[in-house]
N, C-alpha and C positions, 0 to 999 in steps of 0.2 A: 560580541559574537565571533569576531576574527580570532580572539584569544582562545576561546573554547574550541573552534575549528582547528587551530594550530596544535593544541594539545591532543585532540582526537587523531589528527594526521600523524603526529609524532608517535603516539602509542600504536597506531595501526602499522606504521612503517617498521617499528621495533618488532612487533609480532610477525610481520611478513619476513623480516630478516631471520628471525628464529625458525620460521617454517622453512625458509630457504636453506638453512643449515642442515635440516633433517632431510628435506627433499628439494633439491634445486629446481626441478620441474614445477612442483607445486608452488614453490616460492615465486618463481617467475610468473606463473598464472595469477597468483594473488596480487603481485605487483601490477600486472597489466589491468586486472579488474579494478584495483584501487585507483589507478591513474585515470580510469574512465569516470571523470567527475560527475557526469550526468547520471550514470548508473548508480554510483555511490549516493548521490543526492536522492535519487528515486528510492533507493533502499531505505534511507533514513526517513523519507516522507512516507513510504509504505509502512514502516514500523510505527511511525507516529499515528498514521491513519488507522492502522490495525488496533493500536491502543485505544484510540477514540471509539472505534467500532465496538471493541470488546467491553470497555467500561460502560458505554451506553446500553449495550445488550444486557450486561450484568444488572445495571440499575433498573432497566425496564422489566426484566424477568424476575429479579429477586426482591426489589423494593416496591415496584409499581404493580407487580402481579400479572404482567402480560404473559401470554403464552409464547412458545418458542418462535412461531412464525411472526407474530406481531412484534416481538422483541427484535427479531432479525431485521424486519423492515424499518422499524424505528431507528435502530442503530445504523442501518444503511443510509437513511436520509441524512442524518447528522454527519456521518463519516464522509459521504460523497461531497457535501458542501465544504467540509474541512479540506478534503483531498483536492478539490478543484483549486482552492486558493493556494494551498501549499505547492501543488504541482506547477501552477502557472507562475508563481513568484520565485520559487527556489529551485525547481528542477529544469523546466524547459525554457524559462525566461522569455516567454512570448509577450508581445505588446500588440494590442489591438488598436488600429487607427481610428475606429469609430465605435459607437455604441452598438451598431448593427453587427460589426465583426465580433465584439465581445459576447453579445447574445448568441451568435452562431457558434462560437467556440464553446461557451458554457453549455448550450443545448447539445452539442456533439458529445461533450464530456458526460453529461447526465444520461444521454441516450446509450452510449457505450457502457456506462455503469449499470444501466437497466439490464443489459445482456449479462453482466457479471452478477447482478442481483438474482437473475434467473438461475444461473449456475449455483450460486450460494443457497438459494431457496431449495432447489432440487437436492443438493448434497446434504443440507441440514435435514430435510424431510426424510430422505432415505436413511441416513445414518442414525438420526435421533428418533424420529417418529416410528419408522418401520423396523429398524434394527435394534433400537433401544440403547444406543451408545450414549456416553456422557456428553451432554450438550455443550459444556464449557470446553472440553477437549476438542470436540468436533468443530466448534466455532473457530478455534485457533487454527486447526489444520485446514479447514475450508478457506480461511483467509489467506493462507499461503498460496493456494491455487489461484485465488482471486487476484492477489497482488501480481502474480506472473502474467495472468491474462490482461489485467489492466495496464501493465507497462507496454505490452504489445499494442493494445488498442490506442493508448496515448501517443506512443511513438509514431505509429503508422497512420493514424486517422485524425487525431485531435490537435496536437501541438506541433504540427509540421512547420518547419522553418523554411 
């Protein structure tokens, strides 16, 4: 894992240097963001969770024949369980001293994700069911909004250090 991370880090720093040659301000901003390892780890976790969400949604709606809303909720359950483990272990590095603390942390995570499920459900309903937009495109765009909201929820309310 360390070898893979070192390759990713080297590639990212190379790209950041190239950006810095074109625009020193933008390069500096990219460098600052890349050095924020928690944010970078969260973005990787967010992308992985989005992939899980998207794949489960695709399987649920295309292979299992579920509707848009049922597919959205099914994908949400799987993605939230995956996201909790990944965020706890790789992003925020929290340790719970007791089973009670773990249950409280997990319950907080799922509760905040219920808020983002509400956001996702409303956005999917409006854009796909009411406006007739492509469900796969809107699923991806909606997940970007949800990732941002979830980071704020996680940072401020769930994985406090």
